[in-house]
N, C-alpha and C positions, 0 to 999 in steps of 0.2 A: 379462497384466501389461504395462502400458505406462508405467512411470516414465520421466521425461526424464533420469534420472541412471543411473550405473553402480554406485552404492553405496547400500545401504539399511541403516539401523540400527534394530533392534528392541529396545525397552526392555521387558524382561519384567516381570511383576508382582512377582517376588521375586528377590532376589539369588542364590537357589539355582540359578537358570537362567542366570546370567551365565557369561562365558567360553565362550560358544557351547554350553553344556549344554542350551539350549532345543532344539537340533537333534540331540541325541545319542541315537540309538535304542538304543545299547548300555547306557545308564544304566538299570538295572533298577528303581531307586527312583523317579526322576523320570518314567520312561516306563512306569510300571506300567499295565497294560491299554491300552498304546499311546496314552496321552493326548497324547504329543508328536507324534503322526503328522501332524496338520494343519500344524504348523510345519516338520516335516521335508519334507513335500510342497511347502510354500511355498518353502523354500530351494532345493529341486531345480528348481522351476519358474523361479525367478529365475536360477539358474545356466545353464539352457538358453537364456536370453535374454541371456546375457553380463553379468548383474548380480551383483555381490558382495553377500552378505548376512551380517551378523554381529550379535551382541547389542551393544547400545550401549556397554557398558563397553570393548569391544575397539576400536570405531570412535573413541571419544572418550577415548583414553588421556591421562592428565594430562600436560600440558606438551608434547604432540605435536600440532602443528597439522594440520588437514585438508589433504590435497593434492588432493582432488576434491570436487565438489558431492555432497551427501548428502541423501536423504529420510529423515525420522525418524518412527517410529511408536511410540506408547507404549501399553502394556497396563495402564495404571492407576497409573503412577508420577507423582505430582504435583510432586515436587521437581526432577527433572532437566530437564524442558522449560523451566523458568523460567531456568535457566542458559544455555540454548541459543537463547532467543528472538532475541537480537541477534548470534548467531554467524554470520559471513559463510559462505555456502555451505551452510547447514543449512536445509532446508525442513521446517517442522512440518506433516506431511501429515495424520496422523489420530491421534486419541486414542480408545481403546476402553475402555468401562466394562463390565467383565464382571460385577462383583459388584452385587447389588441394594442398595438403601438400608439394609436391615436388617443388612447385613454391613459396609458402609462408606459412611456418610452423607456423609462429607467429599468424596467424588468428585462427588456431585450438588450439593453446596453450591458446588463450584468450577466448575460448568457455565458461568456467565457469563464467567469468565476463560478457560476452555478453548475456548469457541466464538469468543472474540475472538482467540485465539492460533493455533488449528489451522484447516486448510482444512475438515476434517470431524471430527465427534465422533459415535461410534457408541454408541447406548443401546438398551435392550430395547424401548422404545416412544418415539415422538417427540411424544406428546400430553401428557406430564406426569403419567401415571398412576403414582402412588407417589412423585413428586418435584415440585419447583416449577420453573416455567418463567420465573419473574421474573428479568429481566435477561439471559435467554438468547437468543442469536441463533439462532432456530429454523431459519433457512435452512441452518445448518451441521449440523443433526442428521440422522442416518441410522439406519435400523433395523439392529440387530445380530442376526445369526443365529449362535448358539453353534457354534463350529467342532467338527465331529464327525470321529472317526478313521476311520470305515468307510462304504463304500457297498455292504456285503454283510453278511449274517449270519455268525456264527461257527458253522460247520456242526456240529462235534462237540458243542457245547453246545446249539445250537438243536434238534438231533435227539435229544438225550439222553432216554432213557426207562428205567425208569418215573419219574414225577414225583409228589411228594406233593401231594395236593389240600389244600394249606395256603398260607399267606401269609408271605412273607419280607420283612423290612425290613433293608436294608443302608445304614447311615448312621453317621457319627461322632457322638460326644456333643459337642454345641455349645450355646451359648446365643446369642440374637440380640444384635447391637450396639445395636439399637433395637427397639421393639415394635410399631410401626405396620404392620400387615399381615403380621407374621411368622407362619410356619407351624411353627416349632420346637415350640411347645407343643402344636399340633394333632397333630403326629407322636406325641408322648408320650401325648396323650389317646386317639388311635386305638389305639396299642399296648396301653394299659392296658385299654381296653374289649374289644379282641379277645382279650387274655390270659384273660379270664373264660370264653371259649368254647374256649380251648385250641387255637387254630388259627394262631397267629403265632409266628415265631421272629425274634430280633433278632441281627444281626451288625454289627460296626463297632468302631472304635477308641475307647477312652476311657470307655465306659459304667461299667466297674468302678472307675474312678478317682474316688472320691467326694471326694477332697481337691483335685482339679484346679480351675482357674478356670472351666472349662466347666461344671462341676457346681454352681457357686455360684448357683443360682437355684431358686425355689420349686417349679416343676413337676417338676424332677428329684428334689428331696429328698422331696416329697410322695409320689412314685410309685416311689422307688428300689427298694423291696422287690419290687414287681411287675415292674419292668424287669429286675432281676437273675434273676427266675424264668424269663424267656424268653430271656435273653442267652446266645448260643452262642460269643461271643468274636469276635476280629478274623478277617478272611479274607484269604488271599493273592490269590485271584482272585474278584472279584465275579461274573464270568460263570459260573465253575464252581459257585459256591454257588447262583446263581439257577437254573441248569439243573436243580436238584433240586426246584424248586417250580413249581407252576402259576401262582401269582399273586405280585405284589410290590407293596408299598406304595411309591408313587412320588410323593413330595411335594417340591415345590420349597421353597426357603428362605423364599419370600415369594409372596403372591398379588399378581401384577402383570402387566398386559397385556404380552404378547410375551416374558415371561421363561420361556424353555424351555431347560433345560440338557441335560447328558448323560444324566440319569436315565432318561427315557423311552426314549431310544435304547439304553441298556444293556439294557433289558428286551427290546427288539426283537432285538438281537444274540443274546441267549441264549434266545429263544423263550418268554419268560415274560410273562404278561399284566399290563400296568401298571394298577394302581388309582391313578389320577392325581388330583392336586390341586395347583393352581398358577396358571398363566396363565389369566386369565378368557376369553381368546379361543382357547383350545387347539383347539377343533373347526375353526377356520379355518387352523390351522397344521399339524395332524396329522390324518389321517383318523379321524373319530370312531368308525369301525368297528374300529379297531386297539387301542383302550384302553377301560377302564371309567372313566367320569367319576364321581368320588366325590360330586359335588354332587347327584346324583340320589337319594341315600339319606337317609332321615330319621335314621338312626343307624348307628354302626359295626357293631352287632350285626345290623341288617337287611342291611347290605352283605355281611357274612360268611355269613349264611344263604343269600342269593341266589347267592353265588359257589360255595358248597359244592353247590348244587343245579343249577348251570349245566350244560346238556347238553354232552356231549363234542363234538358237531358244532359248537356255537357256540364252544367253546374253540378248536377247530382253525381255525375261520374267523377269529377274532381274531388268532391266531398268523400265519396265512397273509397277512392284510392288512398286518400289521406288517412281515412279510418283504418284501412287494411294495413298501411305502413306502420301506424302506431301499434297495432296488434301483432305485427309480424316480427320475424327474426332479425330483419335489417335494423330495427329500432333497438335491439338489445345492446348494440355497441354504445348507444347513448344511455339507455335505461340502466345498464349494468356497468357503466364505465368506471365508477369508483371501485367497485369490487374487483373488476378485472385488472385494473392497474396495480392493485395490491397483490394480485395473484402472480404477477410477472416475476 
């Protein structure tokens, strides 16, 4: 990390992380499954270099002027940087777009403004797959690697036996903000087809809440009865749940090049084989021997049939390669992504 300043302000994606809660390992809600670990490591690395790091609300307290130069990083907040553009002593270093267009299209519509204001803008791909490059300063775009919490498996879960030769899906009930390239409906389609063969269980928040805004779309209502037949409720630890299953449906929110989130890594940590659908270039990012690419199957029933008949030695090979990837250098671009982007 080589900022030219001694103060860094991080603007988190939600106000829930303000007041330095972004770095609070003791917060069992926000830090569930160690999701805050990349930010906690980042702050520790900064402090080792004599750099103070806080969430932006602490740095820019209303009515209190800055006493030292500050580098500013935003994790998807469009309003605050506009107020800071002309603030003396504030360097707009980088803007990170974590969500895909199907979740928040406005972030991508703002790319011309963002690339004009910031030194760098991080996106899942820099070629315009899933979004428009019109008016965007492409020289400012950088590849985003989703920050991951671990460079090691979780041994008690990875080694857990016996496992059911079944498929688990752990996902909250949501509907897409837009529909171009979304995989929300594909998740439902896959679960409904797999339910016919009795091999899938569903966990996650909100599926039973038929009255919620997330449920107000046709794929949910058309298939609600089937979804409820496989629904096992929310789960406290996704790793613990996955450790009981051989396979997990691992679908991103959108099919978009470079868009790889925590989902496939969660499978590796727990020793569960990912049945993956999402980034079109996934074999270039994750060893293809560590997961099952759902695109190779003509139907969900065909996939289930082949998974149920997969030899045990092949299952163990997939698990071992996933473990090696998590422990290896190719995972560093995810594990160290926040520290590396601040080194640029």
